N, C-alpha and C positions, 0 to 999 in steps of 0.2 A: 632447177627450172626457175626462170625469171619471168615475173609478170610484167609485161610491157605495156599493155593497154587493156582497158575494160570499159564497159558502158554503164549507164545509170541503172539498167536492169540488174546488173551484177551487184551493185550497191544495195538495191532494194531487196534482192534475194537474200543477202547475208545480213540485212538490217544494219548496214554500215553507213555512218553519216557522211563519210568522205573517203578518198583514196587512202589516206594515211591510216585510218582506222581499219580498213580492209587489209592492207599490206601488213600491218602489225599483227593482225589476228590470223593471217593466212595459214601459218603452220598448224593452227588449231582447228581449221575448218573441216579437216578430214577426220572422220571417225577412225579409230585405230584399225578396225577390220577392213576399212576401205583402202588403206595404203597398198596392200598386196594387189587388190583388183586394179588399181591405177598402174602399178608397176607392170602387170600383165598386159594392160592395154598398150603401154608404150613398147613392150616387147613385141607385140603384134605389128606395131608400126615399123620397128626395126627389121621385121621379116618381109616388109614390102607392102603392107596394107596402108591405105591412104585415108581410111575412115573407120573408126571403131567406136563402140559405145557400151556402157554398162550402167546398171542401177546401183547407186551407192548411198551410204548414210553420210551426211555432212552436218556441220554445225554452223549456226549463225553467230554473229559477233556477241549476241547476248545469250549464247550457250543453249539455244534451242535446237533440238535434233530435227532433221528433215530428210525425206527420201528424195534423191535427185537422179535424173537421167543425165549421165555424164558422157558427153560426146566429144571426140577429138577428130579434127579434120586437118589434113596436111595440104596446104595450098600448092598448086602445081609447081611454082618455081622452087619449092623447098622439098620436093619429093625425094631427091637424091641425098640430101644432107640433113634433113629434119631440123634445120636451124630455127624454124618457126612453125608453130602449129596454132590452130584456132580451137579453143575449148569453149563449148556452149553447154549451159546448164539449164535444166528445166525442173522446177519443183513439182514432184509427182506424189507428194505426201497424202493428199486427199484420195487419189486413186489407189495408192498402196494400202491405206487404211481400209478402204472399201473392199479391196481384194482379200486382206487379212480377215475381215469380218465375214465375207462369203466363205472363206476357207474354214473358219471356225464353225460356221453353220453346217457346212458339208461334212465335217468330222464329228459333229455332236449328235448324240442320241437325244431326240426332242423330249422324250418322257423323263429321262433321268438326269439330263444335262451333263453326262460324262461322255467319253469317246464312244462312237458307234462301232459296229463290227469291223467295217473296212479300216477305220482309223486305228483301232487297237491292233489289228493284224499288221498294219504298216509299221506301227511303233515297235512291235516285237521283232520284226525283221531288222529294223535299225539297231535295236539294242543287242540282238544276237550278233550282228556283224561287228559291233563295237567290242562285245565281250570276246569274240573269237580273235579279233585283231590284237587286242591288248592283253589277252589271257586273263580275263576277269570272270568272276562268278556271275551267274544270272539265274534267277528263279522265276518261275511262272506259277501262279496260284489260280485254280479254277474253283469258283463258288457256284453251287446250285441249290436253290431253295427247295426244301423237301415238301412234297405234296402240294405244290403251288396250284396245280390244276384244280384240286379240291377246294382250295381257298377261293379261287375265281368262281367256281360253280356255286359254292355256298354263300359267298358274301358279295359277289358281283364284281365286274371288271373294274369299276371305279375304285373299289377297295383294293383290288389287286394292283392297280396302277399306283395307288398311294404307298403300298407296301414296297413295290419295286423302287420308287423314289427314295423311300427311307432306307432301304437296303443299300442302295448306291451311296447315300450320304454316310451311313454308318461304317461301311467298308473304307471309304475314303478318309474319314476322320480317324481311323485307327491304323492308317499306314503313313509312311513318311511323305514329305512333300515331293521328294524325288521319285517316288513310286508312281506308276501309271496304271490307271484303272479304266476299264471300258465295259460296256454291256456287250457280251459276246453273242447273245441271242436269247429271246424269251426271258426266262428267269435265271439265266446263267451269266455270271460276271467273270472277267479275267483281270488279274493284277500282275503287273510286271515289276519285279524288284531288282533293279540294277545293282551290281556288285554285292549280291547276296547269295549265299549257298542255299540249297534246298533245306539243309539242316537248320539254318538260321531263319529261313522263311516260315518254319513251323511255328515260331513263337508269336508273331503277329496274327497268323492264321488261327491259332488256338485261342488267342484273345478275342478275336472276332467271333469264333464259333461259340465260345462261352457266353459272350454278350447276347447273341441271338437266342441261345438256350434259355437264358434268364428272362429275356423279353417275351419269349413265347409262352412262358409260364406265368407272366404277369397279366392279370385280367384287365388292367388299364392300358396295356400296350396295344398299339395298332398292328404290331407284328405277331402273327400266329404261325410261325414257321421256324424251322431250324435249318442249318446249312450242312450240306455234304461238300467236303473240300478235297481237292486233289492238288498235289505239289510235284513239280519236276524241276530239276536243276541242271545247269550246264557249268563246267564241262562234264561230259559223260561219254564213255566209249560207245553208247547206244545212240547218241545224238550228233548229227552232222548238219542240221539245218534248224531254222526257227520253226518250220512246220512240224518237224519231229518232236521238238520240245513241247509245243502246244498239244500235239496229239498225245504225248506221254502224260501230261498234266490232266488232260481230258479223260484218259483211261483211268488214272488214279482217282479222279472224282467219281466216275461210274463205279469203281470198286468200292468206294466209300458208301455209295447209295445201296449197292447190292449187299454189303455186309452189315446193314442195319441203319444207315443214315445217321446224321448228326455226329459225324466223325471225320477224321483226316486220314488220308492215305498218301504216303510219299513214295514216289518211284524214282 
């Protein structure tokens, strides 16, 4: 593709002082992940479309990333041969930043600042599809605070909220950065451990269980509870969907509660 003509707005968009600076930098203006999207736009033009657009990541001359609405229009005289097209760019970085902020808010549990129920369910679906496609291990851990209603009743809901926030933080701090944690509901938390078997998921789960057990016996601690934990893993002959994986982990957690609490059950 040869750049024939551009206006001052294009120079301003890419923070280029002149045409030479922009032309020199042109191969580096496209973020790596955007090249395929641009190729697909031109493929659509080859199929007969005369106007296409996509949201892309691009870079300025001074290496700043920006979100751009990338539009391609084919003028009527060139619709048959595509010898010339008009590309227009619009900086939508502020809009995309605002959209990402709103998305984070929509996915975040306001009390604990981790993923909410809908978001953690969405993530487990994504991770299950990835594990199934690439034949990877995947583990789900369900945590439930023992006798939490009693804590709420005796110490008040403000104290209960504080314990929930600290619980979320402690679980998160004792898992890997790649692991995903969310508040499943009430005093129940879910952790998704990509590329981890149920057997290996036991070790961080046991570390977290022991930590809570120690904290619950410490009179200076704000946490007065233990954890009942259930673990389920994929692949398994009994699991064909993310929903079944979560259900099995939930069943394991309830088995832990029924068999005495403050323990782990793996199914």
